[in-house]
C-alpha positions as CSV (number, residue, x, y, z in Angstrom):
1,X,21.8,112.1,54.4
2,X,20.3,114.9,56.4
3,X,21.2,113.5,59.9
4,X,24.6,112.1,60.5
5,X,23.4,111.0,64.0
6,X,19.9,110.3,65.3
7,X,18.5,108.4,68.2
8,X,15.0,107.0,68.5
9,X,13.4,106.5,72.0
10,X,16.8,105.9,73.5
11,X,16.5,104.5,77.0
12,X,19.0,103.2,79.5
13,X,17.8,101.4,82.7
14,X,20.2,100.2,85.4
15,X,18.9,98.5,88.6
16,X,15.3,99.3,87.6
17,X,16.1,103.0,87.4
18,X,15.8,104.9,84.1
19,X,19.0,107.0,83.7
20,X,17.6,108.4,80.4
21,X,14.2,107.7,78.9
22,X,12.9,108.1,75.3
23,X,15.7,110.4,74.1
24,X,15.4,111.6,70.5
25,X,18.4,113.5,69.1
26,X,18.8,114.7,65.5
27,X,22.3,115.9,64.5
28,X,22.6,117.4,61.0
29,X,25.7,116.8,58.9
30,X,28.2,119.6,59.2
31,X,26.8,121.3,62.3
32,X,27.8,121.9,65.9
33,X,25.2,120.4,68.2
34,X,25.2,121.6,71.8
35,X,23.9,119.0,74.2
36,X,22.9,120.9,77.3
37,X,21.8,119.9,80.8
38,X,22.6,120.2,84.5
39,X,25.1,117.8,86.0
40,X,23.4,114.4,86.4
41,X,20.8,115.1,83.7
42,X,21.9,112.1,81.5
43,X,24.3,113.7,79.0
44,X,27.1,111.3,79.6
45,X,24.8,108.3,79.6
46,X,23.5,109.2,76.1
47,X,27.1,109.8,74.8
48,X,28.2,106.4,76.2
49,X,25.5,104.8,74.2
50,X,26.3,106.8,71.0
51,X,29.9,105.6,71.2
52,X,28.9,102.0,71.9
53,X,30.4,102.0,75.4
54,X,27.0,101.2,76.9
55,X,24.2,99.4,75.1
56,X,20.7,100.8,75.1
57,X,18.0,99.1,77.2
58,X,15.5,100.3,74.6
59,X,15.5,102.4,71.4
60,X,18.0,102.6,68.6
61,X,20.9,104.8,67.3
62,X,21.6,105.6,63.7
63,X,25.1,106.7,62.7
64,X,25.8,107.6,59.1
65,X,22.5,106.1,58.0
66,X,23.2,102.7,59.7
67,X,21.7,101.2,62.8
68,X,24.4,101.0,65.5
69,X,25.0,97.4,66.7
70,X,27.5,95.9,69.2
71,X,29.7,95.0,66.2
72,X,29.6,98.3,64.3
73,X,33.4,98.5,64.2
74,X,33.7,100.2,60.8
75,X,31.1,102.9,61.7
76,X,32.9,103.7,64.9
77,X,36.2,104.3,63.0
78,X,34.5,107.3,61.4
79,X,34.1,108.9,64.8
80,X,36.3,110.6,67.4
81,X,35.3,110.9,71.0
82,X,36.1,112.0,74.5
83,X,33.8,110.7,77.2
84,X,34.3,112.0,80.8
85,X,38.1,112.3,81.5
86,X,40.5,110.8,78.9
87,X,42.9,108.1,80.0
88,X,46.4,107.4,78.8
89,X,49.4,105.3,79.4
90,X,51.1,107.5,82.0
91,X,54.6,106.2,81.5
92,X,54.5,107.0,77.7
93,X,54.8,110.5,76.2
94,X,51.9,112.3,74.6
95,X,53.3,111.7,71.2
96,X,53.7,107.9,71.9
97,X,50.1,107.7,73.1
98,X,48.8,109.3,69.9
99,X,51.0,107.0,67.7
100,X,49.6,104.1,69.6
101,X,46.0,105.4,68.9
102,X,46.9,105.5,65.2
103,X,48.0,101.9,65.3
104,X,44.8,100.5,66.7
105,X,42.7,102.8,64.6
106,X,44.5,101.6,61.5
107,X,45.2,105.2,60.5
108,X,48.5,106.1,58.9
109,X,49.1,109.6,57.7
110,X,52.4,111.5,57.7
111,X,52.6,114.3,60.3
112,X,49.1,113.5,61.7
113,X,50.4,113.2,65.3
114,X,52.5,116.4,65.0
115,X,49.5,118.3,63.4
116,X,47.1,117.2,66.2
117,X,49.6,118.3,68.9
118,X,50.1,121.6,67.2
119,X,46.3,122.3,67.0
120,X,46.0,121.8,70.7
121,X,49.2,123.7,71.5
122,X,51.0,120.7,72.9
123,X,54.0,120.5,70.6
124,X,56.5,121.3,73.4
125,X,54.8,118.8,75.7
126,X,54.7,116.0,73.1
127,X,57.8,114.2,74.3
128,X,57.0,114.5,78.0
129,X,55.5,111.5,79.9
130,X,51.8,111.8,80.6
131,X,52.4,111.5,84.3
132,X,53.9,115.1,84.1
133,X,50.8,116.5,82.4
134,X,48.3,118.8,84.2
135,X,44.6,118.1,84.1
136,X,44.1,120.7,81.4
137,X,46.9,119.3,79.3
138,X,45.4,115.8,79.5
139,X,42.1,117.2,78.4
140,X,43.7,118.9,75.4
141,X,45.6,115.7,74.6
142,X,42.3,113.8,74.7
143,X,40.8,116.1,72.1
144,X,44.0,115.8,70.0
145,X,43.5,112.1,70.1
146,X,39.8,112.4,69.1
147,X,40.6,114.6,66.0
148,X,43.8,112.7,65.1
149,X,42.3,110.6,62.3
150,X,40.1,113.5,60.9
151,X,36.7,111.8,61.9
152,X,33.4,112.7,60.3
153,X,31.8,113.0,63.7
154,X,33.2,114.2,67.0
155,X,31.4,113.3,70.2
156,X,32.7,115.4,73.1
157,X,31.5,115.1,76.7
158,X,32.3,118.2,78.7
159,X,35.4,118.9,76.5
160,X,36.6,122.0,78.4
161,X,36.8,120.3,81.9
162,X,40.0,121.4,83.6
163,X,40.7,124.3,81.3
164,X,41.0,128.0,82.2
165,X,39.0,130.7,80.3
166,X,41.7,131.2,77.8
167,X,41.9,127.5,77.1
168,X,38.1,127.3,76.7
169,X,38.1,130.1,74.2
170,X,40.9,128.4,72.2
171,X,38.9,125.2,72.0
172,X,35.7,127.0,70.9
173,X,37.7,128.5,68.0
174,X,39.2,125.1,67.2
175,X,35.8,123.4,67.1
176,X,34.4,126.1,64.8
177,X,37.5,125.7,62.5
178,X,37.1,121.9,62.4
179,X,33.5,122.3,61.5
180,X,34.0,124.9,58.8
181,X,37.3,123.9,57.2
182,X,37.2,120.1,57.7
183,X,33.5,119.5,57.5
184,X,33.5,117.7,60.8
185,X,30.2,117.4,62.6
186,X,30.4,117.9,66.3
187,X,28.1,117.0,69.2
188,X,29.4,118.4,72.5
189,X,27.8,118.3,75.9
190,X,28.1,121.0,78.6
191,X,26.5,122.5,81.6
192,X,28.2,125.8,80.8
193,X,25.6,127.7,78.7
194,X,27.8,130.5,77.3
195,X,30.3,127.9,76.1
196,X,27.7,126.5,73.8
197,X,25.8,129.6,72.9
198,X,28.7,131.1,70.9
199,X,29.3,128.1,68.6
200,X,26.3,125.8,68.4
201,X,24.0,125.7,65.4
202,X,21.4,123.5,67.3
203,X,20.9,122.7,70.9
204,X,19.2,119.8,72.7
205,X,18.2,120.3,76.3
206,X,18.0,117.3,78.6
207,X,16.9,117.3,82.2
208,X,16.2,114.4,84.6
209,X,17.0,111.9,81.8
210,X,14.4,113.4,79.4
211,X,14.7,115.6,76.4
212,X,13.1,118.9,77.0
213,X,13.6,120.5,73.6
214,X,15.6,120.4,70.4
215,X,15.9,123.8,68.7
216,X,18.2,125.8,66.5
217,X,20.0,128.9,67.8
218,X,18.4,130.9,65.0
219,X,14.9,130.1,66.4
220,X,16.0,131.1,69.9
221,X,17.3,134.4,68.5
222,X,13.9,135.1,66.8
223,X,12.1,134.3,70.1
224,X,14.3,136.7,72.1
225,X,12.1,139.0,74.2
226,X,13.3,142.5,74.9
227,X,12.8,143.8,78.4
228,X,14.1,146.5,80.9
229,X,15.9,145.1,83.9
230,X,15.7,147.1,87.1
231,X,17.9,146.4,90.1
232,X,16.9,148.1,93.3
233,X,17.1,147.5,97.1
234,X,13.6,149.0,97.5
235,X,11.8,146.2,95.6
236,X,8.4,146.7,97.3
237,X,8.3,150.4,96.7
238,X,9.5,149.9,93.1
239,X,6.6,147.5,92.4
240,X,4.2,150.1,93.8
241,X,5.5,152.8,91.5
242,X,5.4,150.5,88.5
243,X,1.9,149.2,89.1
244,X,0.1,152.3,90.6
245,X,2.1,155.3,89.3
246,X,3.0,154.1,85.8
247,X,0.1,151.6,85.5
248,X,2.4,148.8,84.2
249,X,1.2,145.2,84.4
250,X,3.6,143.2,82.3
251,X,6.6,142.8,84.7
252,X,8.2,140.0,86.7
253,X,10.0,140.0,90.1
254,X,13.1,137.9,89.4
255,X,14.5,138.0,93.0
256,X,14.8,140.3,96.0
257,X,16.5,143.0,94.1
258,X,15.6,142.6,90.4
259,X,12.6,143.2,88.2
260,X,12.1,142.6,84.5
261,X,9.6,145.0,82.8
262,X,8.2,143.7,79.5
263,X,5.8,146.6,78.7
264,X,6.9,147.9,75.3
265,X,5.4,151.4,75.6
266,X,7.8,152.7,78.2
267,X,11.5,153.5,78.3
268,X,14.1,152.9,80.9
269,X,14.4,156.7,81.2
270,X,10.7,157.1,82.0
271,X,10.9,154.4,84.7
272,X,14.0,155.9,86.1
273,X,12.4,159.3,86.4
274,X,9.3,157.9,88.1
275,X,11.3,155.9,90.6
276,X,13.6,158.9,91.5
277,X,10.6,161.1,92.0
278,X,9.2,158.6,94.5
279,X,12.6,158.2,96.3
280,X,13.2,154.7,95.1
281,X,16.9,153.8,95.0
282,X,18.2,152.4,91.7
283,X,21.3,150.2,91.6
284,X,21.0,149.6,87.8
285,X,18.6,149.9,85.0
286,X,18.9,149.0,81.3
287,X,17.4,147.3,78.2
288,X,18.2,143.6,77.7
289,X,17.0,140.6,75.8
290,X,16.5,136.9,76.7
291,X,19.3,134.6,75.7
292,X,20.1,130.9,75.8
293,X,20.5,130.9,79.6
294,X,17.0,132.4,80.0
295,X,15.5,129.8,77.6
296,X,17.4,127.0,79.4
297,X,16.3,128.0,82.8
298,X,12.7,128.4,81.7
299,X,12.6,124.9,80.2
300,X,14.3,123.2,83.2
301,X,12.0,125.0,85.6
302,X,9.0,123.8,83.7
303,X,10.5,120.3,83.9
304,X,10.7,120.5,87.7
305,X,7.1,121.6,88.0
306,X,6.0,118.6,86.0
């Protein structure tokens, strides 16, 4: 089985409005799949259908080689998920909430609750009632609940909501460990690009309810274009020097103070010398390469033009 999860022309329409349309996703077994898109792009809608919370208007979903139906209870037991913000019984402790989850999942394994709490660094908070948890602690407990029964597939919608940078880094390391050591396949959505770039094997980009692209991070790395980025308050004068003095043609004005120069036959030092000679102030200059953020912005910009 190459794909543990795939969707075919997945569409969800509410009140005659398409929330998502013809979405095709292919998640390989054993990988981390980053589902990217701006807020409101349709990520949560797709994940609600994958987890059977919402039913598709059109299209189909295949999980573990089976078509997902409203009664696919056994298939869903092989998954763990967190969609939007996790909810709990506030009067119960974190440990009691996780034990309750084991009960209705029919999963009984010694120390599973303690192990999950430990992984998410919630051991000390395990006996405290949920009403005393912070937003970040509830988010981590939601992930502990999702991984509690060692699922084959984890579906995580914006899993780092409410976490500080340290907490986000810890989760990224946890996800990589779950994938490598436990063989858990993970699909996680996010609008934070650097969060996904460091851990994803494949990314799917959605915008305005439509899939823009599905591509591996290796392919994006091969496509990376090197360029020299110039920051200057004298943008017009700098453009004149680049075009007329240095006879460069392959450059792009990014904004009021930044230019990207793609000509390969010139160095940053050559450009710096020419600008200084013509009294052009330089705030910064250096060699860079395009990354996931550049690729994402390029695709979503093309989507807006269409």
